[in-house]
C-alpha positions in Angstrom: 5.4 -33.7 -6.1 4.9 -36.5 -8.5 4.8 -36.0 -12.3 1.3 -37.5 -12.3 0.0 -34.9 -9.9 1.5 -32.0 -11.9 0.1 -33.4 -15.1 -3.5 -34.1 -13.9 -6.4 -32.6 -15.9 -8.4 -30.0 -14.0 -12.2 -30.4 -14.3 -15.0 -28.2 -13.2 -18.8 -28.9 -13.3 -21.7 -26.6 -12.5 -25.4 -26.9 -12.7 -27.2 -23.8 -13.8 -30.9 -22.9 -14.2 -32.6 -23.7 -17.5 -33.3 -20.0 -18.2 -31.4 -16.9 -19.5 -29.6 -16.5 -16.1 -28.0 -19.9 -16.6 -25.7 -18.6 -19.3 -24.6 -15.7 -17.2 -23.9 -18.0 -14.2 -21.9 -20.4 -16.4 -19.9 -17.6 -17.9 -19.0 -16.2 -14.5 -17.9 -19.6 -13.1 -15.9 -20.5 -16.1 -14.2 -17.1 -16.1 -13.4 -17.3 -12.4 -12.1 -20.9 -12.6 -9.9 -20.4 -15.7 -8.5 -16.9 -15.0 -4.8 -17.1 -15.1 -4.8 -20.6 -16.6 -5.5 -19.4 -20.2 -4.3 -16.5 -22.2 -6.9 -13.6 -22.1 -7.9 -14.2 -25.8 -8.4 -17.9 -25.3 -10.4 -17.3 -22.1 -12.7 -14.8 -23.9 -13.3 -17.4 -26.6 -14.1 -20.1 -24.0 -16.5 -17.8 -22.3 -18.2 -17.0 -25.7 -18.4 -20.7 -26.5 -20.0 -21.5 -23.1 -22.5 -18.7 -23.5 -23.5 -19.9 -26.9 -23.9 -23.6 -25.9 -25.8 -22.8 -22.7 -28.0 -20.2 -24.6 -28.8 -22.9 -27.2 -29.7 -25.4 -24.5 -32.1 -22.9 -22.9 -33.6 -21.9 -26.2 -33.9 -25.2 -28.0 -33.8 -28.1 -25.5 -35.6 -29.4 -22.5 -34.0 -29.1 -19.1 -32.5 -31.9 -17.1 -34.6 -33.1 -14.1 -34.8 -30.2 -11.7 -35.0 -27.5 -14.4 -31.3 -27.3 -14.9 -28.5 -27.6 -17.5 -25.1 -29.1 -16.6 -22.0 -27.3 -17.8 -18.5 -28.9 -17.4 -15.1 -27.9 -18.6 -11.8 -29.8 -18.5 -8.4 -28.3 -18.9 -6.1 -31.0 -20.2 -2.4 -31.3 -19.3 -1.5 -30.9 -23.0 -3.3 -27.5 -23.1 -6.7 -28.4 -24.7 -9.9 -27.3 -23.1 -13.2 -29.1 -23.6 -16.5 -27.5 -22.7 -19.6 -29.8 -22.4 -23.2 -28.6 -22.0 -25.8 -31.3 -21.1 -29.5 -30.7 -21.3 -32.6 -32.9 -21.5 -32.4 -33.1 -25.3 -34.5 -31.7 -28.2 -36.6 -33.1 -31.0 -33.9 -32.3 -33.5 -30.1 -32.7 -33.4 -28.2 -29.4 -33.1 -26.7 -28.4 -36.5 -24.7 -25.4 -37.7 -27.0 -23.2 -39.8 -26.1 -20.8 -42.6 -28.0 -17.6 -42.2 -28.0 -14.3 -44.0 -26.5 -11.1 -42.6 -30.0 -9.7 -41.8 -31.1 -12.8 -39.8 -31.7 -11.9 -36.2 -30.5 -15.3 -34.9 -29.2 -18.7 -35.9 -25.4 -18.0 -35.6 -24.7 -19.8 -32.3 -23.1 -23.0 -33.6 -21.4 -21.1 -36.4 -19.7 -19.0 -33.6 -18.8 -22.2 -31.7 -17.3 -23.7 -34.9 -15.3 -20.6 -35.6 -13.9 -20.4 -32.1 -13.1 -24.1 -31.6 -11.1 -26.9 -33.2 -14.0 -29.4 -33.0 -17.5 -29.6 -31.7 -20.1 -32.4 -31.6 -23.2 -33.9 -30.0 -23.5 -37.0 -27.8 -26.6 -38.5 -26.5 -26.7 -40.6 -23.3 -29.0 -41.6 -20.4 -29.0 -38.0 -19.2 -30.0 -36.4 -22.4 -28.0 -34.5 -25.0 -24.5 -33.1 -24.6 -23.0 -30.6 -27.0 -19.3 -30.4 -26.6 -16.5 -28.2 -28.0 -12.7 -28.5 -27.9 -10.2 -25.8 -28.2 -6.4 -25.8 -28.2 -5.0 -23.7 -25.3 -1.7 -22.7 -23.9 -1.8 -23.4 -20.2 0.3 -21.7 -17.5 -0.9 -22.0 -13.9 -1.7 -18.8 -11.9 1.0 -17.6 -9.5 0.9 -19.6 -6.3 -1.5 -22.2 -7.7 -1.3 -25.7 -6.2 -1.3 -28.7 -8.6 -4.1 -31.3 -8.3 -3.8 -33.6 -5.3 -1.3 -36.4 -5.3 -4.1 -38.8 -6.3 -4.6 -36.8 -9.5 -8.3 -36.2 -8.6 -9.9 -33.4 -10.6 -11.0 -30.1 -9.0 -14.8 -29.7 -8.9 -16.7 -26.5 -8.5 -20.3 -26.5 -7.4 -22.8 -24.1 -8.8 -25.2 -21.8 -7.0 -28.6 -23.7 -6.9 -31.3 -22.4 -9.3 -33.0 -19.3 -8.0 -30.1 -18.4 -5.6 -28.0 -16.2 -7.9 
Protein backbone atom coordinates (compact mmCIF):
# COMPACT_ATOMS: atom_id res chain seq x y z
CA UNK A 1 0.00 0.00 0.00
CA UNK A 2 1.48 3.35 -1.01
CA UNK A 3 1.54 6.36 1.29
CA UNK A 4 -0.42 8.31 -1.32
CA UNK A 5 -3.26 5.77 -1.26
CA UNK A 6 -3.43 5.79 2.52
CA UNK A 7 -3.42 9.61 2.60
CA UNK A 8 -6.07 10.24 -0.09
CA UNK A 9 -9.04 12.43 0.78
CA UNK A 10 -12.39 10.65 0.85
CA UNK A 11 -15.17 12.48 -0.99
CA UNK A 12 -18.88 11.81 -1.23
CA UNK A 13 -21.52 13.60 -3.27
CA UNK A 14 -25.29 13.18 -3.23
CA UNK A 15 -28.12 14.86 -5.06
CA UNK A 16 -31.26 15.33 -2.98
CA UNK A 17 -34.69 16.77 -3.74
CA UNK A 18 -35.22 20.50 -3.25
CA UNK A 19 -37.81 20.00 -0.50
CA UNK A 20 -37.87 19.15 3.20
CA UNK A 21 -37.06 15.48 2.59
CA UNK A 22 -33.78 16.57 0.98
CA UNK A 23 -32.28 17.50 4.35
CA UNK A 24 -33.33 14.16 5.86
CA UNK A 25 -31.79 12.21 2.96
CA UNK A 26 -28.56 14.23 3.13
CA UNK A 27 -28.29 13.69 6.90
CA UNK A 28 -28.77 9.93 6.50
CA UNK A 29 -26.16 9.62 3.75
CA UNK A 30 -23.59 11.74 5.58
CA UNK A 31 -24.15 9.81 8.82
CA UNK A 32 -23.83 6.43 7.07
CA UNK A 33 -20.71 7.39 5.14
CA UNK A 34 -18.84 8.99 8.06
CA UNK A 35 -19.85 6.62 10.88
CA UNK A 36 -16.66 5.30 12.41
CA UNK A 37 -14.50 7.90 10.65
CA UNK A 38 -15.33 10.75 13.05
CA UNK A 39 -15.79 10.92 16.81
CA UNK A 40 -19.50 10.79 17.70
CA UNK A 41 -19.64 14.45 18.75
CA UNK A 42 -17.97 15.61 15.51
CA UNK A 43 -20.31 13.42 13.46
CA UNK A 44 -23.32 14.93 15.25
CA UNK A 45 -22.01 18.43 14.48
CA UNK A 46 -21.43 17.54 10.81
CA UNK A 47 -24.98 16.18 10.58
CA UNK A 48 -26.38 19.37 12.14
CA UNK A 49 -24.37 21.58 9.77
CA UNK A 50 -25.55 19.57 6.77
CA UNK A 51 -29.17 19.80 7.91
CA UNK A 52 -28.91 23.58 8.34
CA UNK A 53 -27.24 24.15 4.98
CA UNK A 54 -29.67 21.96 3.04
CA UNK A 55 -32.63 23.42 4.95
CA UNK A 56 -31.48 26.93 4.04
CA UNK A 57 -31.06 25.94 0.38
CA UNK A 58 -34.61 24.57 0.31
CA UNK A 59 -36.10 27.59 2.12
CA UNK A 60 -34.20 30.43 0.53
CA UNK A 61 -32.76 29.40 -2.85
CA UNK A 62 -33.83 28.05 -6.19
CA UNK A 63 -33.11 24.41 -7.02
CA UNK A 64 -30.52 23.22 -9.48
CA UNK A 65 -31.90 21.92 -12.79
CA UNK A 66 -34.04 18.87 -12.09
CA UNK A 67 -35.39 20.27 -8.81
CA UNK A 68 -32.40 19.15 -6.74
CA UNK A 69 -29.67 20.34 -4.36
CA UNK A 70 -26.15 18.90 -4.50
CA UNK A 71 -24.51 18.00 -1.19
CA UNK A 72 -20.85 16.99 -1.03
CA UNK A 73 -18.47 16.33 1.81
CA UNK A 74 -14.76 15.65 1.86
CA UNK A 75 -12.75 14.11 4.66
CA UNK A 76 -9.17 15.38 4.31
CA UNK A 77 -6.14 13.28 5.31
CA UNK A 78 -5.21 15.93 7.88
CA UNK A 79 -8.55 15.44 9.63
CA UNK A 80 -10.63 18.36 8.35
CA UNK A 81 -14.07 17.87 6.89
CA UNK A 82 -15.64 20.20 4.35
CA UNK A 83 -19.37 20.19 3.62
CA UNK A 84 -20.64 21.90 0.44
CA UNK A 85 -24.29 22.51 -0.48
CA UNK A 86 -24.93 23.78 -4.01
CA UNK A 87 -28.29 25.18 -5.09
CA UNK A 88 -29.56 27.35 -7.93
CA UNK A 89 -28.87 30.56 -6.01
CA UNK A 90 -30.98 33.22 -4.40
CA UNK A 91 -31.61 36.93 -4.90
CA UNK A 92 -29.52 37.72 -1.80
CA UNK A 93 -26.26 36.30 -0.49
CA UNK A 94 -26.56 34.12 2.64
CA UNK A 95 -25.53 35.99 5.79
CA UNK A 96 -25.51 35.12 9.46
CA UNK A 97 -28.37 36.93 11.18
CA UNK A 98 -28.63 38.07 14.78
CA UNK A 99 -32.08 37.27 16.11
CA UNK A 100 -33.76 37.60 19.46
CA UNK A 101 -34.56 34.64 21.70
CA UNK A 102 -38.25 34.85 20.74
CA UNK A 103 -37.64 34.72 16.99
CA UNK A 104 -39.02 31.49 15.48
CA UNK A 105 -36.27 31.23 12.83
CA UNK A 106 -33.13 32.86 11.45
CA UNK A 107 -30.53 30.89 13.41
CA UNK A 108 -29.31 28.50 10.70
CA UNK A 109 -26.04 30.17 9.75
CA UNK A 110 -25.37 31.15 13.39
CA UNK A 111 -25.54 27.43 14.19
CA UNK A 112 -23.23 26.66 11.25
CA UNK A 113 -20.78 29.35 12.43
CA UNK A 114 -20.82 27.99 15.99
CA UNK A 115 -20.15 24.39 14.91
CA UNK A 116 -17.49 25.05 12.26
CA UNK A 117 -14.11 26.71 11.95
CA UNK A 118 -15.06 28.62 8.78
CA UNK A 119 -17.93 28.92 6.35
CA UNK A 120 -18.51 30.88 3.18
CA UNK A 121 -20.34 31.25 -0.10
CA UNK A 122 -19.04 30.66 -3.64
CA UNK A 123 -20.89 31.34 -6.88
CA UNK A 124 -20.11 29.50 -10.10
CA UNK A 125 -21.79 28.30 -13.26
CA UNK A 126 -23.96 25.86 -11.31
CA UNK A 127 -25.34 28.42 -8.90
CA UNK A 128 -24.45 29.10 -5.31
CA UNK A 129 -22.43 26.91 -2.96
CA UNK A 130 -22.44 27.40 0.80
CA UNK A 131 -19.54 25.56 2.38
CA UNK A 132 -18.35 24.91 5.92
CA UNK A 133 -15.09 23.46 7.28
CA UNK A 134 -14.55 21.71 10.59
CA UNK A 135 -11.46 20.23 12.17
CA UNK A 136 -11.91 16.51 12.80
CA UNK A 137 -9.92 13.67 14.26
CA UNK A 138 -10.02 10.81 11.77
CA UNK A 139 -9.63 7.12 12.45
CA UNK A 140 -10.85 4.61 9.88
CA UNK A 141 -13.53 2.10 10.85
CA UNK A 142 -12.35 -1.44 11.62
CA UNK A 143 -11.65 -3.36 8.44
CA UNK A 144 -11.92 -0.26 6.20
CA UNK A 145 -9.92 -0.29 3.00
CA UNK A 146 -7.99 2.84 2.02
CA UNK A 147 -8.79 4.63 -1.24
CA UNK A 148 -7.62 2.84 -4.37
CA UNK A 149 -3.97 2.93 -5.38
CA UNK A 150 -4.78 5.75 -7.79
CA UNK A 151 -5.96 7.87 -4.88
CA UNK A 152 -9.38 8.29 -6.49
CA UNK A 153 -12.08 9.56 -4.11
CA UNK A 154 -14.99 7.42 -3.03
CA UNK A 155 -18.33 8.63 -4.42
CA UNK A 156 -21.80 7.85 -3.10
CA UNK A 157 -24.83 8.31 -5.34
CA UNK A 158 -28.08 9.56 -3.86
CA UNK A 159 -31.54 8.14 -4.19
CA UNK A 160 -33.23 9.98 -7.08
CA UNK A 161 -35.88 12.57 -6.08
CA UNK A 162 -39.19 10.95 -5.26
CA UNK A 163 -37.67 7.50 -4.57
CA UNK A 164 -36.95 7.82 -0.85
